[in-house]
N, C-alpha and C positions, 0 to 999 in steps of 0.2 A: 780654206775655201774662199774664193773671191766674192767680195760683197760690193764691188764697184758699181753695179747696177743700182743698188739701194742708195748709194751716196749720190749718184746722178739724180735720182728722183728727189732726194732730200734737198739738193741744190735748187732744183726747179721750184719745189714747194717753199723753200726759204725765200727765194726772190719774189715769188708770187705773194707770199704773206707780207712781205715788206714793201709791196707796191711797185716793184720793178717789172712786173709782168711775168708771163709764162715763158721764161727764158733761162738758159743756163748761165750766160753772161749778159748782164744788162747791155742793151743796144744791139745784141745779135739775136735775131729771131730764127732759131733753128730748133726743130723738133728732135730731141735726143733721148727722151725717156720712153720706155716701153709700156708705161702704165699711166696714161694721162688722167683717167678718172681717179685713180688712187692718189696721184699727185695733187689733184684738186682737193680731195678729202684731207690729205696731210697739210696742205696750205691752210685750210680752215682750222685744223687742229693747232697748227703752229701759231696762227693769229690768236687763238684762245689761250693756249697754254705756254707759248714761248717756243721759238725755233730751236733752242738748245735741247729741247726734249724730243726732237723728231725721231731719232733712233728708238727711243723707248716707246713713243706713241705708235710707231710702225710695228714694233714687236708686239705691243698690246693688241693692236688690231689683228695681227696674224694669229695670236693665241685665241682671240675671240672667234675668228673665222674658222680656226681648226676645231674648236669646240662645237661650233655650228655644223661643220662638216661631219663630225662623228655622229652627232644627233640625227642629221638628215640621212646619213648612211644607215644608221640603226633603223630608222623608220622604214626605209625602202627594203632593207634586209628582212625586217620583221614581216612585211607584207609578202615578200617573195618566198621566204623560208617557212612562213606560218609557225614560227616558234620564237618566243622571247629569248630563250636561252641561246639558241643558235645565232640569232640576230645580235645579241650582246657580244658573243664570242667573235663574230665577224667584225663588228665595230671596233672591238678591242684590238684585233689583229690589224685593222686598217690604220689605227692611230699609233700603233707601235712599230710600223714598218720602217725599214732603214731609210726609204725615200722620204717619208714624213719627217723623221727626226733629222735627216741630213739638211733639209731645206728650211726648217723652221728658223734657224738662226739667221738665214738670209733675209728674213722678213716676209713680207707682204704678198708677193705675186701669186705663188701657188695656192695658199689657203684661200685667198680672196676670189681668185678665178674659179676654184673648185666649188665655192658656194653657189656659183651660177650654174655649174654642171648638174647638180642634183635636181633642182626644179625642172631643168630641161629634160633630164632623163625620165623623171616622173611623168611629165607631159607627154613625151613620146610613148612611154610604156602604157599610159592610159588611152592613147590614140587621139590625143587632142591635136 
């Protein structure tokens, strides 16, 4: 599975955390990462914990986001299905899907963006 996108983001975060700016190569201002907000978060984490830990930090954030996704999915499913048991089963299926397990090792993007999906879904469903 290609992980090159993650390492592009790590390079931007590394350079930003070391004062070189939001760049892939110092001196060349080109936007090349697809996750600018996550890059800023990782840059802050790299400054706090060390740039050598970027892959582990990214993976940790992805796991935390996946846990939050399952919890949010459960809450929405419980409201829609009117059953704790069915909602739990639906949440279990959602976190054990092939898609979820396939993309978790790639890190960050899917779980973090999914965390934004659930509140938007809830707002639309409530008619906000």
